[in-house]
N, C-alpha and C positions, 0 to 999 in steps of 0.2 A: 649547720642545717637549721637549727632553731632560730638563728639570726635572720635567715632569709624569710622564714615563716612570720616572724615578728615584724620584719620590715614590710612584708606584704599587707599585714593587718593594719599597719600604720599608713602605708602609701596609698592604698586604694581609697579610703575615705578622704585623705588629704587631697589627692588629685581630683576627686569628685567635687569636693567643696571648692577647690580652686577654680575648676571649670565652671561651676555654678556662679561664682563671683565674677569671673571674666566675661561670661555670657550676658551679664546684666540681670541676673536673678532668675526667678522661676518663669517659665514660659507656659502659657495656657495650653491645655491639651487640645488637640484638634478634634473638632466635632466629627463624628462618624455618621455617614448617611446609611440608614437602614436599607437593606436590599428590597427591591420592588417585589410585589406579590408574584410576578412572573418568574423572577430570579429565584425566589424561595421555592416555588413549585418545581422549577427545573432542578434545583439542588435536591429536593425530596425525591424526585423521580430518578435522578442519577444515583442517589444512595440506594433506592429500591432496586435498581438494576444490579448494582453490585451485590446486594443481599441475595437476590434471587439467583444470581449466578453462583454464589458461594453455596447456596442451599441446593443447587441442582434442580431448579424449577424452570424447565425450558419454556413452557407456555407463558409464564409470567415474565421471564427474561425477554422473550421476543416482543411481548407487548410493551415493555419499558423501552427497549431499543427503538421500536417504532415511534413511541411518544417522543423520546429524546430527539430522534431524527426529524420529526415534524417541527420541533422547536428550533433546531440548528441543522438545517438540511445540508449545509456546506461544511460540516465538521468532518474532516478526513479521518480523525481518530475513531469517531463513532462508526463511520462506514466500515473502517478496517476491522474493528472489534466485532461488529455485526456480521461481517463476512466470515470471520473465523468461527463465530457461533454457528452460522448457517452451514458452513462446510462440515463442522463436527456433527451437525444434525443430518448430514447427508443431502442437503439442499444445494447441490453444486451450481445449478444454473443461477439461483438467487445469489449465492455467494460470489459468483463471478461478476455479477452486476455491481455488487457492493465493493468488491476489490477494485473494479474499474473506477467507481466514483472516488474511492480513497486515493487512487493514483492520480486521478484528474484534479482533485482538490488540493493535493500536496504532492506534486510531481518531483519534489526534491527529497522525498523520504524513500530511501533505498528499499525498505521492507514493503512499502505500499506498492511500489513499481514492480519489485521482484516477485512478490506474492501474486500479483495480478498476472504476471508472466507465467508463473508456475501453474496457476489455475488454467490459463489458456493452453498450456502444454497438456495438462490433464484432460482437457476437453477437446484435444486434437485440433485446436486452432493454432497451427504451427507458425504461421506468419505473425500473428499477434503476439504469440509467445516469444518468438525470435526478436521482434521489435522491442518489447518491454524488457526482456531479460538482457538484451544488448544494452539498453539504457542503464539497467541496474548495475551491470558489471563495470560500467564506466564511473559509477559513483563511489565515494568512500564507503567501505564496508561491503561492497557489492561482489567481492570475490566468492562469497558463499553461493552465488547464483550462476557461477561459471559452468558447472556441470550441467545444469538444466539448460543453459544457453547452448552448450555444445550438442545436447540431445535434440533441441529444436532445430539447430542447424543441420544435423544429420538427417532428420525427418524431411526437412525441406529439400535437401539434396536428393534423397531417395525419390521424393514425389516428382522432382524435376526430371530425374532420369527415367522414371516410369512414363511420364508424359512424352518425353522424347521417343521412347521405345514405342509407345502407342502410335505416335505420328509416323514412325518408320514402318509400322506394320499395317497401316491403312492401305486399302487397295488404291493403286495408282500413285502412292506417295513415295515410291522408290526413287532411286537416283534418276535424274533427268537424262533423256537420250542425248547422245552427242550431236552437235550441230550438223545438219545435213543428212542425218540418218533417221529413218522412220522406225517407230516402234512397231512391233508385230500387231498391236491392237489399233494402230492408226488407220482410220477409215477415210482418210483424206482422198478426195476424188480429183487428183491433179491430172 
């Protein structure tokens, strides 16, 4: 055991020195470009957002989300996280809009698509829920949305059945009269 330890103490510096010699000596360090003021401001606001969230300050958190989204309006992760924040705050209509944007900007993310579908199910937009949950269950990791998809499917089937029943119950919407026979309410003056 001690032999291996001693060997490592010898081998690491030896191989480092050997690679130094083989590579042609010391290489100059690469210059680093400092971040732009806009990038620095974005980093600061992103950090503030995280701090306000952890401190439970909703007004400040929402303001930082809005600022970050004005800087990166196509960032699906920010839209999704903002949607979760809004949903927890009870702002479901706004949350639905943000979930939709997240799913649009990154349609390959199963949670963005599935969460949008679940929000549509909650808001009783069953066709939109069915479409998005159907997409989600086809993606890797999408099996967790299967129950919600089946629920949306059942609601759509019930709505379709109710619409058919209404059509059948409309006056004059009954079965058509047999050819050559007149209905009782037929006022034809033949």
